[in-house]
N, C-alpha and C positions, 0 to 999 in steps of 0.2 A: 502493500500499500505505499502511495508518495505520500510525501508529506505539502501540506499548505503552508509556506511559508508569510511571514510580517510581508503585507505589501499595500499599496495605493491603488486604487483603481478610477482611471480619468475617462470619463463618456465624453465623445465631441458627438454636439446633435443633442445633447440632453434633454433639450426642451420637446424633442418630437415623441411621435405617439410611441416606437419602439421601447424607447426608457421606461416609459409610464406602464404599458401593458406588457412588456415582457423582460426587459432586464431588472428591473430593479425587485418586482414581485420573484423571479427568479433569484436573485440576491437574497431577499427574506426568505425564502424556502431555505437556501443553505444557511441562513443565521438560524433560524428555528431549530434544524436537523443538526446545529453545532458542526457545519464545515469550514467554516469561514476563520483564520487565524484567530490570535488573541488580539493582535496589533493589526486594524484594517481599517480602511474610511475609503470614501467615493466622494471623487469631486466633478461633479456633472458642468459642462463647458458648454456656451452657445452662445448667439448672439441675441438672444430675447433679455432683457433684465429682468431678474429675478435676485431678490435674496436667500437666504440661504434659508429661511424659516419659510419661505413663499415655495422654493424647491420641495421642502419636506412634506410639506401641506398635499404641492400637486403628485408627486409619486408614492406618498407612503400616508402620511396621517388622513388623507382625506380620499384615498384610493380607492376604487371598488374593483381593483384587480388583486386587495391584500387584505383576508380575511381574518383576522384575530382580536386576542383582546386590546383596548386601547394603549393599555400600559407596556405591552410588550413591542407593539409597534413605535411607541414614544420611544421607547430604548433603541433599535434600530436607526430610526430615525436620526439620531444623533450622531451617526456614523455619516450622514450625508452633508454635502457643502456644495456650492455653486459658484461659478466664477462666469461673468460676463464677459467676452470676447471684445465686444460692441458691432461696429458693422460689417465686420469681413471676416473669417478664419485666416486669411493671409495678411497677418501683422505681424508685428513682433510679439513674441510671446515672452518677453521678459517678466511683465506684469504675473504673467500665469505661472511663470518658472517659481517667482518671488512664493506666491500663494502654495504652489507644489512643495518647497522645501517646508514652509512653512508648516503644515500639515504633518509632512514628513517626520518633522522634528516633534511635533505634539503628539502623535500618534506611534510613533518608533517603528516606523514601518520599513526601516534599515536601505532606504534608497533604491528598493524593488517596485516598479510601476509598470501595470499593464495599461495601454492607451487604447479603448476601443471606438475607435469611427463609425459611428453612426450615424453616417453622412452620405450624400450623392458621393459614388467615385470621383467625380470631377474634384473632388476638395482631398483626394487620399494625399496627392503628392505634395500642395501646398501644406498640409498640417503635417506631411513627416519631414517638408524641408525646414518649415519655423521650428519643430520639437528638435532637430539635429542643433540649428543656429545656437540652442540653448545647451546643449550637450547633453540632451534627454535621450541619446539614442546608445550612450557612452555607457558600457559594462563594467567599466574598472570597479566599480562601486554599487553594488547590487544590479540584478538586472532588470532588464528593458525591454517589453514584448508589445506589439503592435497587431489588435484584431480588425481585420477588415471584413463588412459585409458583400454580398453578391450584391450586384452582376460583378463578375471577375474579368469586365472587358466586354465587348459589342461583338467580337470576332479572334480571329487569332491574335491580327495585326493589332487590335486595340489591347488584346490581354497581355502579349509581349512588351507592349509601350508601358503598360500600367506596372507590369514585373518590373522593368527597367527603371522606370523613375522611382520605385520602391528600394530598389536594390541601391541605388544611389547613396540611401540614408541609412535602411537597416539590412541586416543579414537576412538571410532567408530563414537561417533558424529561427529569427526573434520574432518572423511573420505568421500570423494566426490566421487563415483565411477559412471562416466561418463557413459553415453549411449546416442549417437547422436541422435536416432530414439526417444527418448522421450523428443526431444527437438521442436521435428514440431508441428505447432497447430493442425492439424489435429487427432494426436495421444491425445494429451492432451482433445480434444473434445470430445473422445468418453464417459471421465466423465460427461462432461456437457450435453451429449446427451441422457445420461441415466438419471444421476440422477436432471437434473434441469427440467423435460419433463415428466408432467404425460401421456401424449400418448405412451411414450415407457417405462419406469420404470416399470408399472404393468403389462406388457408383459414380461417383462425378464427373464422368467424363462420356466421350461420344460415343462407346460402346453400350452404355446403359440410357442414356439421356437422348430422347427424339427431336424435342425443341423447349425453349426457356421464352416464358410469357412475363412481362412486367405491365402493369396496370396503374396510372395515378389518372383517378377520375375526381373532378372535383362538380358537386351539385348546382353552385352558385356560377353567376357569371362574373363579368369583370367588374362589378360593384364599380367603386369610387377610383379603380385604377386604370381607366378606359384611357388615359391621355400615355401613361405608361407602358400599356399592355401593347396599344396600337404600334408602337416603335418596338416593342420587341417580341410578341409572340409566344406560341405553346412549344415550340422547338429551344428559343433562346431562356424562356421563364422558367422550365421543368426541365425537357430532356436533357440538354447540354450540361447541367448541374446535377442535380439532385438526381436524376433517371441513370447518369451514365456513371456516377458514382455508387450507385445500386448494381449496376452493372459489373464494374473492375470487382466488388466482393464478391460477387457468384464468381466471375472468370477466374480469378487471381489465385496462384498457385500457394502450395504451403509456403508462409514466411518461417525464416530460420528461427526466429523466437517472436514471443509480443511484443518486441521492443517496437515504439511507434517507427523509426524508418525503415525497418524489416519491411512494417506491413506495408508502409508508404512504398517502396520500391518495388512491391509486387503489385498491387495497383496501379504505378505507372506502367511496368509491364503489359499489364492486362490489356488497359487502354492504347498503348502502342500496337495490339495486335489486331487490334478490330480494324477490319479490310474497308479502306477507304473506298468510298463510291465516288467516280468522277465521269463515268459514261452516262449522257443524257440517257439512253435507253435501261440502264440499271437502276438508273435514280427515279425513271418513271415507273417502272415494276415494282420497286421495294418501298416507295415514300409514298402516303397519302396525307394529304393535308384538308381540312373541313373547316368550316366557320358556321356556329351556330344560329339559325333563324327563330322569326319568333313563334310563338306557340301558347297552347295552354297547359298550365300544370295544375293539378285540382282545381280545378275551376276557374281561374286565375291566370289572366295573360300574361306572359313574359314577354320582354323586350329582344327583337333580334341583336346580334352582335354590332351591326349598323348602325342600329337606334340608339345603343348605350351613348352616355355622356362622354363628350372629348373624344368620339371616335370618329375618324372620315365616313360620311357616308357612303364612298364608295371604296373603303377600304379591302384589301386582301390578305390583310395578315391574318392569320391560322390561329384558330383556338381549339384545333382536334390536330394532333400528328400521331402518325403511326409508323415505325421505322421496321423494316424487317433489315438485318443485316448479320454476317458471319463472322467468327474469330478465326485468325488464319497462327494457329498454334497446334501442338500436338493433341492437346486436351480437348480442343471444340472443334476440330476440324469438321466441317460439313454440318454441325448443329446449329439452325435456324435462330436466332435469336427476336423476339416482336417485343416490341417497346411501344406503347402508346400514353397518349396525355392529353387530357381534355378539359375544357370548361361545360358548364350545362348537361351533365349527364345524369341518370338517373339515380344516383346516390355517391354519397363523397367516399372514395376509396383508395388504398393503395396497398397492392399485395404482388407477390412473387409467385408463381406456379411452373413447378419443374417437372416436367411431362416425360415420363419415364418410358421406354420401347415397352411393345406389347412382347409377350414370350413367343420367341422363336416357332415354336409348336404348340399350335391350337387345339388344346381337344374338348373346349366349353364352345364350339363355334356355333351352337344355336340359342347363345344367350343374347338377349336383344339390349344390353348395354354396351358402354365403350369401356373395355375391362382395362385402358391403359392405368396404371399407379399414376398419381399425380402427387407432389409436396408442394401445399401452400402455406406460403408464409405470410401473414397479412400484417403489413407495417400500420395501418388506420383503418379504420378504427375497430372494436371489436380483437384486442391485439393476439397475436396467437400462431400456433402452429398446425396443420391439419394435413394428416396423409389418407390419401384415398385410395381404397383396394377394394378388390373383388371377394364376396363372401356367399357362401350357399344359402340359399332359401331352406328353411326347414321343410322337409316332406320328401315324394319319391322324385328323382332324377339328380340333374345338376342345372338347376336355375341359378344365375349368379345374380345379385343386387351389389348395389354400391354400400362399403363399409365407410365410414370415416371413424379414425382415431385422432383425438385431437387435445389439443393443451391451450388453455387461458391465462394470459398474466394476471386476469382478474381473480384466478383461482388463489395466486397467491396471497389474498387475505390482506393482513395489516402491513405489509412490506411496502414499502414507501418507494416507487418507481419515479424517477426523476425526472422532468418534463426533460424538453432538449436543451433548451439554454440554463436549466441548472446544469447539467451534465457537462456542457461545453465550456461554459463559464468556469466549472471548477475544475475542470482538464489543464484551460488554460493558467489559472492560475496555479497549478502545478505541473506546468512545465511539460503535459503530456501533449504530443500534437497529434495522435493516432488519429482522429477522427477530423483533422482539420487539412485540407487540399493543400497540395505542395504545387509549387510554381509550375514546374514540370507535367504535375498531372492536368493541371489549368488548361493550358496549352494544348497537350495531348488529346483533350475532350474538343478543344477547340478545332483541331486539324481534323477530326471527325466529321464535325458538324458543320463547319464552314461549306464544304462544298453542297450540301444538301441546302444548305440556306440560300446558296449563289445560286441553286439552280431554280429554286423557287421563284427567286427575284426577279431571274430572266423573264417571267412570264408564261414558260410554256406549260409549266406544269398545270393541271387544273385544278381548281379549289371548288370542293362540293359542299353543299351546303346540308346539315342534318336537322331536324326539328329538336328544340330546347327540350330536353327530356328522356331523350334516346340514346342510344349507344351508338353515335356518331353516323358516319355516310352509310347508305345503305349496302356498298358493296365492300364493306373494310375487312368481311372474312375473307373475301378473294385474295387478301395479302399472305393468308395462311396457305402452307403446302398442304396438297391432297384432300381430305373430305375436312380438316381441324375448322376450328372457329375460336374464337376469343373465349374465354371464361368470361363472362358478365355475371360479376358477384356481386349478391345482396348486401344488404347492411351488416349482416352476421355472418362470421366465418364459415360456418359449416352449411350455409343457404348454397342449396343446389342451382347451377346457371342455368338460363333459359329467359327468366324475365325478372324485373326487378320493381317493386312496387314503390311508387314516390312517396317519401315521408312528408 
């Protein structure tokens, strides 16, 4: 178990929604569970004018995201402070540095600083530059770490440019690129399921696996994010970051140890082994993009994507993206991977499905069900693991039906399962970068995604409409080889696919 050293957390963009909704509640949970070090403080930094007391009221004392006794919240809030930067983030940080040194001395945080950049990416470089001008990247006395939020670039070129800008001021080992998806227990459990169980790891290859399927579905539309989403789209927003990280965990070879760099080395190899698609004909056959249309759900009309606030009425931005691809290495040769992500689906769900091959010799051919074994790893909601296998129906003959063997995280009872930001913040505090993306990982993911985006941008690829509340374009199943089809999951892990009731 790693130790959590005394430290000061500095949050840039602290007046924003993320700080109040996610970061401070996560810190409060860590405080509640006694994970924070003895000497610890938080300094919020932004351009809005606030006193320390106003900041405490906003993010803790009067927060709707923190529920506990007033006395305990008040004790926690005494660790929170605020510094106004003025009109710009690109100013001298001399005054900020003076405040940091005062808090460092008062709270005995041993010159250990984490700088959390909860700001637009355009501010990463000026903030890093101005911190460096004050010597706040120098690790001769205490360590210094920089946490940045996605998006990590808009393309391979912009990602490389961002990495180069940051590397001018901070070393790679000091930079933590946060992806909240990797903070989910069920994502991390992919590694344990694979490498801690001899019933799975020997089968985790092309000899036994027919194909791999990943679904990320959201029931909501773009809500108030229309302006951002219309410049991004489903492929940039979810596939390039969150979902390719899931792919890396599934594809990677066993690391030499549980050391963070060993795991990240194997994830990098996995991402670099994805077969690049550059031929227009291959891209046409192996990618589908769609956009949700106005529809009626539960008796209420919902807008189509082009009707959403801040969205171009002629927009061709995809809200549905499905990609079929292959992995060019010994373990996965010729095994197709199918990954889809979309808005306005029938339910909110993220899951990985490992489809095992059928037995070579079929002796129960009269059975009317698909007997392929499946391993379903549910990321959210109803988190857990499900194994689907054939069982004999009692009675004469050999009628086979589907059986489920399942495990649910909710069955762990009173065990506190950390939320993603709790886990990731604690890892950064302890210097554990296992669940953080490295620069070369980010660039490898963009290298695979860029040709798809370029092909779609050229306007040759059709964009299909689908009614809000259905499982994407009608011909989406055509992407899957043979007679296969997507597993359209229900809200609960053990729901059989087919249709999903909209809640």
